[in-house]
N, C-alpha and C positions, 0 to 999 in steps of 0.2 A: 454322133456326139454333138451336143451343143456347143456352138461358138463361143467363146469366152468374151466377155463384154469389152475387154480392154483390146481385144483385136478388132472389134468393131469401131471403137472411138478410142483411139491411142492417145497417149499423153496425159490421161486423167491422174492428177495428183492424190495423195493419200487424204481422205476425208478427216475431219476433226469433229469428234461426238461428244456432246456433253450430256451425260445421264443423271438427273437430279431425281432421287429416290430410286436408286439403282438395284436395290434388293431384288433379286429374282426368285423364280420357283424352281430352279435348278439349272445347271450347265447347259448352254445352247437354246435357253428360252428368250434371250434377248432378241429384238427385232433386228438389230444390226450385226447378230452373231456371224453368219456367214462372212459379211464384209470384213469384219475384224480378223477371223481364223484366216482368211486370205492375205491379210496385210495390206487390205486396202482402206483400212480405218484405224485411228488411234482413238482411245476411249480414255476420257476422264470422268470419275463418277463421285458422286455424294450419296452416302447411305448411313444416317445416323444411328442405325440400330448396329452396334459395337459387333455381335457375332456377323450379321449379315455382311458388313463390310469387311471383316477378316475374312470371310469365305471367298468373298469376290476378289480380293487381292490374291488368295491361294490360287483360285481357279485360273485368273487371267493375268497375273503379275509377270508371267513368263513372257508374254507377247507384249510386254511393254505398257499396259494399261495401268490405271492408278486410280483408286478409290480412297475418299477421305471421309472420316466419321463426323461431318458438319451438317447442320440444319440450314439449308438455304431457303431465305424467306424475305421479310421486308426490311431486314436489318435492326428490328427493335428486339427488346426481350419479350420472349413468349412463353406459353405453356405447352409442353407436349404431353398429349393425352394417350398414354399406353394402353394398349388393349390386348386381350388373351391371344392376339395372332400379330406377329410383327408386321405383316404386310398391312394392317389395317389402323396403325396408331398414326394420329394426327395433330396438327396443331390447331385443329378445331375439335371441339368435344363432340362425341357421338350423339346423333339424335335418336336417344334411346326409344322414345315414345313411337317415332315413325319406323324404326328398324324392327320394332317388334310387330308391326304391321304384316311383316313378309316372311315367308319360310326361310331359314338358313342365312339370316342376315345378322340379327342381333347375336347369334351363337358364335359368330367369327369378329364381332367388333364390341365384345363386352368390356367397359371400362375396368381396368386394373388399378392404374396409379396416374399421377399428375407429377410433372417434374418441370420445374422451371428451366427454360435453355435461352441461348443466345442464338441469334439468326445471323446470317451475312447475306448481304444483297448481291444479285447476279453481277452487278454493274462494279462491284468491288472484288471481284475474283479475277486475277490476272491468268488468262490463257494465252500462251504463246501461238500467234497466228490466228486466233479468233476461233468461232464455233461455226461449223457448216450445218450440223444437224443437232437440233435440242430435242432430247426426250425427257419427259418430265411426267412422274406420276406419284404425287405426294398427298392424296387423300384429301381434296379438297381446297389445298392451300396453292394451287397452281398460278392463280392471277396474282398473289402476293409476290411470287418469284417474278412473273413478267413485268408487274409495274416496278419492281427494284431493278429492272434490267433493260431500260428503255435502250440505254447507250449499246449494251451488247446484242440486243436484238437487230440492230441495224445490219449486222454483218452475217446474221444466220440465214440459212438459205430454205431450210425444212424444219418444222417443229410436229413432234407427235406428242399430243397431251392427253392425258386422261381429262374427262369431263363428265359432270353428273348432271342428271335431268330433275333429279328431286333432291332435297336436302337431307343427304345421309348424315352430314355433319352440321351442327347447329352454327348459323350465320354464315355457312360457306358460299362463295359465289358458284352460280350454277352456268351451264353451258352459254345461255344467252349473254351474259356479262363477259365471259372469256372469249367468245367470239368477236363482240363488239370491240374489245379492246385489241385483239390480234388485228383486225380488219384496220382499224385505225393506225397500226404501226406498219402497215404496207403488206398485210399477209392476205392470201387468198385460201378459202376454205376448199378443200378437195373431197375427203371423204370420212366416212367412220369405218373403223375396222372391227365391226361386229357390236353387238350390243350385249350388256350384262341385263339379265331379267330375273325376276322371281315371281311367284304367284301369292297373291293376297291370302292371308290365313281366313278361314280355317281350310281352304283347299289345299291339298296336297298331292303330289304324285309319289306313291311309296317308294317306287324303284328309281324316281329321279326328283328328289327332294329340292334341286335347286333349280327345278325347271320352271319358267314362266309361260304365261298366256299372251298377254297383249302389253303388259307394262314393260316401257323401256325405263331402266334406272341409271345406266352409266355405259361409257363407251370410250374408244381412244380416238381423238379427232387428228386429221393430218392436214397441215397447212403449208403451202409453199409460198415464195417470195411472188407478189403480183406480177402477172405478165407487163404490166405497164412499167415495172421497175426493171424489166430485164435489160433494157438498154444501159443501164447504170452498172450491170454486172460485168466482169472480166470474162474473157473466154474461159479461164480456169475455173471461176465459180459456175459458170454456165455446165461446164463438163462434169463438175462435182454434183450439182443438183440433178443432172442427167442420170449420174450414177446411182444416186439415192432412190430417184422414183423409178428407175428401172429395176433395181435389184432388190428393194425392200418392199416396193408397193406394186410393181409390175404394171404401172401406169404408162401403157406404150403411146395414148394419145398425147399426153404431157411430154413424154420423151420426144416425139416428133416434133413438136413445136418448138421444144428447146433445140433440137438439131438443125430446123428450119432457121433459127434465129442465129446460129453459129454460121450456119451457109451465108446468110444475108451480111453477116458482119464481117467476116474474113475469107470467105470462098471454101472453106474447109467443108467438104459434102460426105456426110456419112449415112444420109438417109438410105441409099441402096443397099448398103452392107447391114443397116439396122433392119430393114424391112426382110431381108433373106436371113437373119437371125431369128425373127418372129415366126417366118414360115418354118424354119428348121425345128424350132422349139415346139411349135403346134404339132408337126410331123411325128416328133418323138414321143409325143404322150400317149 
């Protein structure tokens, strides 16, 4: 039986997760699901789709999570571009001409209606205890949230954000701009969590219409607080970052660096127990 991570590194406090664009594709699809189910995380989410927000509160309200139907953005009045699939609506208009180059993209981002909306800045949202993990997926408007959250980002330990490599939505910031901004805020790029692909028309794989060949279109990118800044983090924050990187991303190398930092700071030594857990986990596979 695998050793529980809390037996390896005791005293890890419950992490605080902020999920912006929280609408999921079904219960259990959230990347932090296991942490929340085990009572190791509390979640506050924002999902402006009323139906999706209600479903999230129904699914997870019993464990203490809360979801609100608000648009998080740059704080200005905006226009929400509704599409034929709730997960692809955006504060930026779909780039119809480009979407039609590919199989299976325009079909799920077809414009339906436009709605004037109010947005709230991340820095204007009060969250008791701050945010340890920020997960965001709002179809091209992620940088607007980051720019409106410079103060809030100072306490964030890990970010998982959707990024695009081509302009799926007109005028949206692309990965390079998001990456430049987050690095300037003290974050260190870690990894991509897979890549969204599609094939250019007219080529199509009849049995796999969403299959791509070489073209990367989007991904989820993970960042953590830059190692140069770890000296300014408390032991409690280092342990929280360890928990996130271990249980959500299985980043054993980063976890060992965090444990080394803790050992050098106050003498708590969990490296041996963590290595033993890794060996046991590998043996159990």
